[in-house]
Backbone and ligand atoms as CSV (ligand in chain L), in Angstrom:
chain,resi,resn,atom,element,x,y,z
A,1,UNK,N,N,-38.947,8.502,111.159
A,1,UNK,CA,C,-39.484,9.888,110.897
A,1,UNK,C,C,-40.540,10.288,111.765
A,2,UNK,N,N,-40.421,11.516,112.390
A,2,UNK,CA,C,-41.596,11.906,113.365
A,2,UNK,C,C,-42.362,13.107,112.703
A,3,UNK,N,N,-43.610,13.008,113.092
A,3,UNK,CA,C,-44.325,13.968,112.520
A,3,UNK,C,C,-44.705,15.067,113.473
A,4,UNK,N,N,-44.562,16.419,113.089
A,4,UNK,CA,C,-44.883,17.480,114.180
A,4,UNK,C,C,-46.167,17.316,114.559
A,5,UNK,N,N,-46.474,17.669,115.949
A,5,UNK,CA,C,-47.761,17.694,116.548
A,5,UNK,C,C,-48.026,19.318,116.776
A,6,UNK,N,N,-49.096,19.701,116.504
A,6,UNK,CA,C,-49.761,21.046,116.751
A,6,UNK,C,C,-49.477,21.363,118.178
A,7,UNK,N,N,-49.017,22.649,118.344
A,7,UNK,CA,C,-48.913,23.064,119.821
A,7,UNK,C,C,-47.597,22.551,120.431
A,8,UNK,N,N,-46.571,21.989,119.706
A,8,UNK,CA,C,-45.401,21.623,120.294
A,8,UNK,C,C,-44.362,22.813,120.280
A,9,UNK,N,N,-43.220,22.406,120.409
A,9,UNK,CA,C,-42.130,23.516,120.701
A,9,UNK,C,C,-41.785,23.996,119.348
A,10,UNK,N,N,-42.277,23.305,118.298
A,10,UNK,CA,C,-41.892,23.926,116.851
A,10,UNK,C,C,-42.530,25.137,116.705
A,11,UNK,N,N,-43.686,25.364,117.271
A,11,UNK,CA,C,-44.331,26.661,116.979
A,11,UNK,C,C,-44.479,27.467,118.180
A,12,UNK,N,N,-43.941,26.952,119.466
A,12,UNK,CA,C,-44.011,27.615,120.490
A,12,UNK,C,C,-43.593,29.095,120.542
A,13,UNK,N,N,-42.358,29.340,119.838
A,13,UNK,CA,C,-41.848,30.603,119.743
A,13,UNK,C,C,-42.534,31.553,118.857
A,14,UNK,N,N,-43.534,31.117,118.094
A,14,UNK,CA,C,-44.156,32.006,117.139
A,14,UNK,C,C,-45.005,33.010,117.928
A,15,UNK,N,N,-44.841,34.382,117.521
A,15,UNK,CA,C,-45.478,35.459,118.241
A,15,UNK,C,C,-47.175,35.283,118.002
A,16,UNK,N,N,-47.898,35.542,119.159
A,16,UNK,CA,C,-49.295,35.442,118.878
A,16,UNK,C,C,-50.013,36.885,119.292
A,17,UNK,N,N,-51.110,37.012,118.578
A,17,UNK,CA,C,-51.640,38.387,118.674
A,17,UNK,C,C,-52.668,38.445,119.829
A,18,UNK,N,N,-52.559,39.532,120.563
A,18,UNK,CA,C,-53.582,39.870,121.788
A,18,UNK,C,C,-54.836,40.209,120.914
A,19,UNK,N,N,-56.036,39.662,121.519
A,19,UNK,CA,C,-57.294,39.875,120.952
A,19,UNK,C,C,-57.828,41.138,121.306
A,20,UNK,N,N,-57.117,41.994,122.165
A,20,UNK,CA,C,-57.612,43.103,122.711
A,20,UNK,C,C,-56.816,44.476,121.858
A,21,UNK,N,N,-55.596,44.405,122.092
A,21,UNK,CA,C,-54.698,45.560,121.506
A,21,UNK,C,C,-54.019,45.101,120.299
A,22,UNK,N,N,-54.168,43.891,119.766
A,22,UNK,CA,C,-53.576,43.503,118.625
A,22,UNK,C,C,-52.065,43.412,118.615
A,23,UNK,N,N,-51.445,43.635,119.870
A,23,UNK,CA,C,-49.986,43.547,119.993
A,23,UNK,C,C,-49.493,42.042,119.816
A,24,UNK,N,N,-48.344,41.749,119.479
A,24,UNK,CA,C,-47.788,40.360,119.525
A,24,UNK,C,C,-46.927,40.109,120.645
A,25,UNK,N,N,-47.243,38.752,121.122
A,25,UNK,CA,C,-46.579,38.396,122.389
A,25,UNK,C,C,-46.281,36.936,122.297
A,26,UNK,N,N,-45.367,36.347,123.229
A,26,UNK,CA,C,-45.209,34.957,123.318
A,26,UNK,C,C,-46.433,34.300,124.242
A,27,UNK,N,N,-46.725,32.991,123.887
A,27,UNK,CA,C,-47.787,32.328,124.627
A,27,UNK,C,C,-47.609,32.626,126.150
A,28,UNK,N,N,-46.489,32.643,126.735
A,28,UNK,CA,C,-46.347,32.792,128.040
A,28,UNK,C,C,-46.836,34.135,128.641
A,29,UNK,N,N,-47.004,35.123,127.662
A,29,UNK,CA,C,-47.330,36.390,128.010
A,29,UNK,C,C,-48.837,36.769,127.728
A,30,UNK,N,N,-49.587,35.754,127.481
A,30,UNK,CA,C,-50.923,35.846,127.107
A,30,UNK,C,C,-51.771,35.071,128.318
A,31,UNK,N,N,-53.042,35.617,128.464
A,31,UNK,CA,C,-54.130,35.104,129.304
A,31,UNK,C,C,-55.205,34.406,128.593
A,32,UNK,N,N,-55.590,33.327,128.651
A,32,UNK,CA,C,-56.529,32.633,127.843
A,32,UNK,C,C,-57.943,32.504,128.496
A,33,UNK,N,N,-58.885,32.671,127.763
A,33,UNK,CA,C,-60.340,32.519,128.376
A,33,UNK,C,C,-60.643,31.083,128.439
A,34,UNK,N,N,-61.233,30.780,129.516
A,34,UNK,CA,C,-61.623,29.361,130.062
A,34,UNK,C,C,-62.436,28.492,128.887
A,35,UNK,N,N,-63.622,29.095,128.393
A,35,UNK,CA,C,-64.356,28.228,127.545
A,35,UNK,C,C,-64.034,28.693,126.006
A,36,UNK,N,N,-63.109,29.537,125.841
A,36,UNK,CA,C,-62.681,29.921,124.568
A,36,UNK,C,C,-61.021,30.138,124.504
A,37,UNK,N,N,-60.408,28.970,124.671
A,37,UNK,CA,C,-58.983,29.118,124.727
A,37,UNK,C,C,-58.245,29.710,123.482
A,38,UNK,N,N,-58.936,29.920,122.366
A,38,UNK,CA,C,-58.550,30.454,121.167
A,38,UNK,C,C,-58.250,31.883,121.457
A,39,UNK,N,N,-59.004,32.520,122.435
A,39,UNK,CA,C,-58.960,33.919,122.602
A,39,UNK,C,C,-57.885,34.069,123.871
A,40,UNK,N,N,-56.932,35.061,123.499
A,40,UNK,CA,C,-55.729,35.247,124.484
A,40,UNK,C,C,-55.557,36.795,124.415
A,41,UNK,N,N,-55.441,37.373,125.618
A,41,UNK,CA,C,-55.155,38.770,125.932
A,41,UNK,C,C,-53.871,38.932,126.538
A,42,UNK,N,N,-53.189,39.991,126.275
A,42,UNK,CA,C,-51.874,40.205,126.878
A,42,UNK,C,C,-51.984,40.619,128.388
A,43,UNK,N,N,-50.820,40.633,129.123
A,43,UNK,CA,C,-51.078,41.009,130.658
A,43,UNK,C,C,-51.642,42.169,130.811
A,44,UNK,N,N,-51.201,43.172,129.997
A,44,UNK,CA,C,-51.605,44.641,130.312
A,44,UNK,C,C,-53.116,44.790,130.001
A,45,UNK,N,N,-53.558,44.044,128.957
A,45,UNK,CA,C,-54.939,44.247,128.568
A,45,UNK,C,C,-55.794,43.318,129.675
A,46,UNK,N,N,-55.230,42.221,130.094
A,46,UNK,CA,C,-55.905,41.529,131.226
A,46,UNK,C,C,-56.121,42.463,132.414
A,47,UNK,N,N,-55.048,43.121,132.706
A,47,UNK,CA,C,-55.082,44.128,133.846
A,47,UNK,C,C,-56.184,45.256,133.628
A,48,UNK,N,N,-56.276,45.693,132.446
A,48,UNK,CA,C,-57.185,46.811,132.053
A,48,UNK,C,C,-58.627,46.236,132.145
A,49,UNK,N,N,-58.786,44.966,131.647
A,49,UNK,CA,C,-60.147,44.386,131.741
A,49,UNK,C,C,-60.569,44.124,133.224
A,50,UNK,N,N,-59.576,43.676,134.136
A,50,UNK,CA,C,-59.791,43.701,135.515
A,50,UNK,C,C,-60.345,45.034,136.149
A,51,UNK,N,N,-59.647,45.969,135.808
A,51,UNK,CA,C,-60.062,47.332,136.408
A,51,UNK,C,C,-61.346,47.649,135.823
A,52,UNK,N,N,-61.598,47.599,134.582
A,52,UNK,CA,C,-63.105,47.736,133.951
A,52,UNK,C,C,-64.071,47.009,134.741
A,53,UNK,N,N,-63.829,45.695,135.085
A,53,UNK,CA,C,-64.670,44.793,135.786
A,53,UNK,C,C,-65.023,45.315,137.163
A,54,UNK,N,N,-63.803,45.719,137.682
A,54,UNK,CA,C,-63.990,46.245,139.189
A,54,UNK,C,C,-64.758,47.545,139.334
A,55,UNK,N,N,-64.660,48.530,138.092
A,55,UNK,CA,C,-65.449,49.678,138.042
A,55,UNK,C,C,-66.808,49.349,137.950
A,56,UNK,N,N,-67.203,48.391,137.187
A,56,UNK,CA,C,-68.678,48.031,137.011
A,56,UNK,C,C,-69.212,47.458,138.165
A,57,UNK,N,N,-68.465,46.598,139.011
A,57,UNK,CA,C,-68.864,46.093,140.198
A,57,UNK,C,C,-69.152,47.224,141.256
A,58,UNK,N,N,-68.184,48.159,141.188
A,58,UNK,CA,C,-68.179,49.344,142.216
A,58,UNK,C,C,-69.546,50.094,141.888
A,59,UNK,N,N,-69.857,50.257,140.581
A,59,UNK,CA,C,-70.929,51.056,140.168
A,59,UNK,C,C,-72.271,50.308,140.728
A,60,UNK,N,N,-72.359,49.043,140.890
A,60,UNK,CA,C,-73.447,48.274,141.209
A,60,UNK,C,C,-73.640,48.314,142.625
A,61,UNK,N,N,-72.604,48.296,143.485
A,61,UNK,CA,C,-72.656,48.244,144.986
A,61,UNK,C,C,-71.737,49.458,145.520
A,62,UNK,N,N,-72.348,50.600,145.539
A,62,UNK,CA,C,-71.836,51.735,146.165
A,62,UNK,C,C,-71.386,51.573,147.514
A,63,UNK,N,N,-70.245,52.041,147.828
A,63,UNK,CA,C,-69.811,51.961,149.381
A,63,UNK,C,C,-68.793,52.905,149.559
A,64,UNK,N,N,-68.216,53.278,150.743
A,64,UNK,CA,C,-67.061,54.039,150.921
A,64,UNK,C,C,-65.812,53.546,150.091
A,65,UNK,N,N,-65.576,52.279,150.194
A,65,UNK,CA,C,-64.350,51.737,149.401
A,65,UNK,C,C,-64.548,51.911,147.908
A,66,UNK,N,N,-65.737,51.757,147.415
A,66,UNK,CA,C,-66.076,51.973,146.036
A,66,UNK,C,C,-65.780,53.474,145.607
A,67,UNK,N,N,-66.359,54.327,146.487
A,67,UNK,CA,C,-66.010,55.687,146.111
A,67,UNK,C,C,-64.580,56.060,145.917
A,68,UNK,N,N,-63.838,55.396,147.060
A,68,UNK,CA,C,-62.460,55.572,147.011
A,68,UNK,C,C,-61.716,55.220,145.728
A,69,UNK,N,N,-62.123,53.914,145.447
A,69,UNK,CA,C,-61.549,53.381,144.162
A,69,UNK,C,C,-61.980,54.205,142.877
A,70,UNK,N,N,-63.336,54.758,142.775
A,70,UNK,CA,C,-63.640,55.531,141.846
A,70,UNK,C,C,-62.685,56.961,141.617
A,71,UNK,N,N,-62.475,57.329,142.848
A,71,UNK,CA,C,-61.553,58.678,142.887
A,71,UNK,C,C,-60.323,58.267,142.313
A,72,UNK,N,N,-59.678,56.929,142.696
A,72,UNK,CA,C,-58.399,56.758,142.332
A,72,UNK,C,C,-58.464,56.372,140.659
A,73,UNK,N,N,-59.376,55.864,140.412
A,73,UNK,CA,C,-59.579,55.648,138.917
A,73,UNK,C,C,-59.690,56.936,138.058
A,74,UNK,N,N,-60.510,57.992,138.722
A,74,UNK,CA,C,-60.383,59.387,138.026
A,74,UNK,C,C,-59.176,59.963,137.956
A,75,UNK,N,N,-58.264,59.744,139.130
A,75,UNK,CA,C,-57.066,60.267,139.079
A,75,UNK,C,C,-56.044,59.486,138.147
A,76,UNK,N,N,-56.193,58.432,137.857
A,76,UNK,CA,C,-55.501,57.509,136.844
A,76,UNK,C,C,-55.752,58.050,135.462
A,77,UNK,N,N,-56.851,58.224,135.412
A,77,UNK,CA,C,-57.502,58.825,133.953
A,77,UNK,C,C,-56.973,60.244,133.671
A,78,UNK,N,N,-56.849,60.992,134.777
A,78,UNK,CA,C,-56.360,62.411,134.689
A,78,UNK,C,C,-54.822,62.296,134.276
A,79,UNK,N,N,-54.075,61.428,134.974
A,79,UNK,CA,C,-52.647,61.300,134.816
A,79,UNK,C,C,-52.324,60.881,133.368
A,80,UNK,N,N,-53.040,59.827,132.881
A,80,UNK,CA,C,-53.021,59.417,131.429
A,80,UNK,C,C,-53.331,60.444,130.442
A,81,UNK,N,N,-54.398,61.100,130.806
A,81,UNK,CA,C,-54.924,62.222,129.841
A,81,UNK,C,C,-54.066,63.255,129.624
A,82,UNK,N,N,-53.228,63.689,130.606
A,82,UNK,CA,C,-52.314,64.622,130.683
A,82,UNK,C,C,-50.882,64.195,130.395
A,83,UNK,N,N,-50.621,62.976,130.355
A,83,UNK,CA,C,-49.496,62.290,129.952
A,83,UNK,C,C,-48.389,62.582,131.014
A,84,UNK,N,N,-48.827,62.652,132.324
A,84,UNK,CA,C,-47.913,62.807,133.410
A,84,UNK,C,C,-47.040,61.614,133.657
A,85,UNK,N,N,-47.721,60.415,133.262
A,85,UNK,CA,C,-46.933,59.291,133.611
A,85,UNK,C,C,-45.843,58.973,132.685
A,86,UNK,N,N,-45.542,60.017,131.566
A,86,UNK,CA,C,-44.369,59.833,130.664
A,86,UNK,C,C,-43.484,61.003,131.110
A,87,UNK,N,N,-43.760,61.791,132.070
A,87,UNK,CA,C,-42.884,62.919,132.643
A,87,UNK,C,C,-41.561,62.287,133.007
A,88,UNK,N,N,-40.318,62.980,132.736
A,88,UNK,CA,C,-39.106,62.382,133.047
A,88,UNK,C,C,-38.812,62.397,134.594
A,89,UNK,N,N,-39.478,63.346,135.140
A,89,UNK,CA,C,-39.232,63.643,136.551
A,89,UNK,C,C,-40.230,62.788,137.509
A,90,UNK,N,N,-41.332,62.747,137.312
A,90,UNK,CA,C,-42.165,62.026,138.156
A,90,UNK,C,C,-43.098,61.024,137.467
A,91,UNK,N,N,-42.772,60.650,136.261
A,91,UNK,CA,C,-43.411,59.577,135.544
A,91,UNK,C,C,-43.191,58.362,136.109
A,92,UNK,N,N,-42.062,57.926,136.347
A,92,UNK,CA,C,-41.705,56.679,137.072
A,92,UNK,C,C,-42.357,56.346,138.277
A,93,UNK,N,N,-42.531,57.298,139.295
A,93,UNK,CA,C,-43.228,56.922,140.520
A,93,UNK,C,C,-44.600,56.820,140.227
A,94,UNK,N,N,-45.060,57.582,139.208
A,94,UNK,CA,C,-46.683,57.532,139.005
A,94,UNK,C,C,-46.943,56.111,138.171
A,95,UNK,N,N,-46.105,55.640,137.471
A,95,UNK,CA,C,-46.252,54.264,136.902
A,95,UNK,C,C,-46.157,53.178,137.904
A,96,UNK,N,N,-45.240,53.375,138.901
A,96,UNK,CA,C,-45.186,52.340,139.884
A,96,UNK,C,C,-46.322,52.390,140.753
A,97,UNK,N,N,-46.796,53.541,141.052
A,97,UNK,CA,C,-48.097,53.762,141.882
A,97,UNK,C,C,-49.306,53.214,141.247
A,98,UNK,N,N,-49.352,53.485,139.797
A,98,UNK,CA,C,-50.532,53.019,139.119
A,98,UNK,C,C,-50.761,51.496,138.917
A,99,UNK,N,N,-49.491,50.761,139.124
A,99,UNK,CA,C,-49.527,49.314,139.130
A,99,UNK,C,C,-50.069,48.765,140.276
A,100,UNK,N,N,-49.998,49.486,141.407
A,100,UNK,CA,C,-50.320,48.880,142.597
A,100,UNK,C,C,-51.595,49.332,143.147
A,101,UNK,N,N,-52.251,50.371,142.596
A,101,UNK,CA,C,-53.481,50.837,143.002
A,101,UNK,C,C,-54.641,49.995,142.448
A,102,UNK,N,N,-55.848,49.874,143.084
A,102,UNK,CA,C,-56.854,49.008,142.602
A,102,UNK,C,C,-57.415,49.484,141.167
L,1,ZN,ZN,ZN,-53.252,43.444,124.686
């Protein structure tokens, strides 16, 4: 008789909750914090956190590149606010572009 070990394949398929958006994901779709591995965020939230961190870094060290990234972030906020990213005609190119901009 074998005893199940925590964290093995028996519970690997169980969906886990993102600590940021509360969505459910598989383990392979979560990013864990180094000193607190119990905390996992989904890839979309990890990208969001990265953008927030970059924005704060840019605010601390103004430069021409930082101003350009600020303008791009303002453009992204405008697109999301007006829901242009969900437009049937040009939503897909905007989403594609949004994933590639800083
Ligand atoms: Zn999330």
